[in-house]
C-alpha positions as CSV (number, residue, x, y, z in Angstrom):
1,M,1.6,-34.6,17.2
2,E,-0.2,-37.8,17.8
3,A,-2.5,-38.2,20.8
4,R,-1.6,-41.0,23.2
5,P,-4.3,-43.6,23.7
6,V,-6.0,-43.6,27.1
7,T,-4.7,-46.7,28.9
8,E,-5.9,-48.3,32.1
9,E,-2.6,-47.1,33.7
10,R,-3.3,-43.4,32.8
11,K,-7.0,-43.8,34.0
12,G,-5.7,-45.1,37.3
13,M,-3.2,-42.3,37.7
14,A,-5.9,-39.7,37.0
15,R,-8.2,-41.4,39.6
16,S,-5.3,-41.5,42.1
17,W,-4.6,-37.8,41.7
18,K,-8.3,-36.9,42.2
19,L,-8.4,-39.0,45.4
20,W,-5.3,-37.3,46.8
21,A,-6.9,-33.9,46.0
22,I,-10.1,-34.8,47.6
23,G,-8.3,-36.1,50.7
24,I,-6.2,-32.9,51.0
25,V,-9.3,-30.7,50.7
26,A,-11.1,-32.8,53.3
27,L,-8.2,-32.6,55.7
28,L,-8.0,-28.8,55.3
29,L,-11.7,-28.6,56.0
30,V,-11.3,-30.6,59.2
31,I,-8.4,-28.5,60.3
32,F,-10.3,-25.3,59.6
33,I,-13.4,-26.5,61.5
34,A,-11.3,-27.7,64.5
35,E,-9.6,-24.3,64.7
36,N,-12.9,-22.4,64.9
37,S,-14.7,-24.0,67.9
38,Q,-16.0,-20.8,69.6
39,E,-19.7,-20.3,70.3
40,V,-21.6,-18.2,67.8
41,E,-25.1,-17.2,67.1
42,I,-26.5,-18.8,64.0
43,R,-29.6,-17.4,62.3
44,F,-31.3,-19.3,59.4
45,L,-34.8,-18.3,58.2
46,F,-36.8,-18.4,61.4
47,I,-34.3,-20.3,63.5
48,E,-31.9,-18.6,65.9
49,T,-29.5,-20.6,68.0
50,Q,-26.3,-20.4,70.0
51,T,-24.0,-23.2,68.9
52,P,-20.3,-24.0,68.3
53,L,-19.0,-22.6,65.0
54,I,-17.9,-26.2,64.2
55,F,-21.5,-27.2,63.5
56,G,-22.1,-24.2,61.3
57,L,-18.9,-24.9,59.3
58,L,-19.7,-28.6,59.1
59,V,-23.2,-28.0,57.7
60,A,-21.8,-25.5,55.2
61,G,-19.1,-28.0,54.1
62,I,-21.7,-30.8,53.7
63,L,-24.0,-28.5,51.8
64,G,-21.1,-27.4,49.5
65,F,-20.2,-31.0,48.9
66,L,-23.8,-31.9,48.0
67,I,-24.2,-29.0,45.7
68,G,-20.9,-29.8,43.9
69,W,-21.9,-33.5,43.6
70,L,-25.5,-32.9,42.4
71,A,-24.9,-30.0,40.0
72,P,-23.3,-32.1,37.3
73,I,-26.0,-34.7,37.6
74,V,-28.7,-32.2,37.2
75,R,-26.9,-30.6,34.2
76,R,-26.5,-33.9,32.5
77,G,-30.2,-34.7,33.0
78,R,-31.2,-31.4,31.4
79,R,-28.8,-31.8,28.6
80,G,-30.3,-35.3,27.9
81,E,-33.8,-33.8,27.8
82,R,-32.7,-31.2,25.2
83,D,-31.2,-33.7,22.8
């Protein structure tokens, strides 16, 4: 079986699919955060505060995004140092 060459059209379709997936995940995160708006006690290291759960979830979502975005960059940098 012969592999099809990667065309600009196929690259665009892959990019479009990824954007849709990111959009859906972001929408689900927003809905999840909006549904959980009650006040909670949040403790982190030496900080203790009473705040809406929305802020805790938002911070967790942003941190998760940053980790997911930075991890491949760090891995690529380490792989480049080994080679």
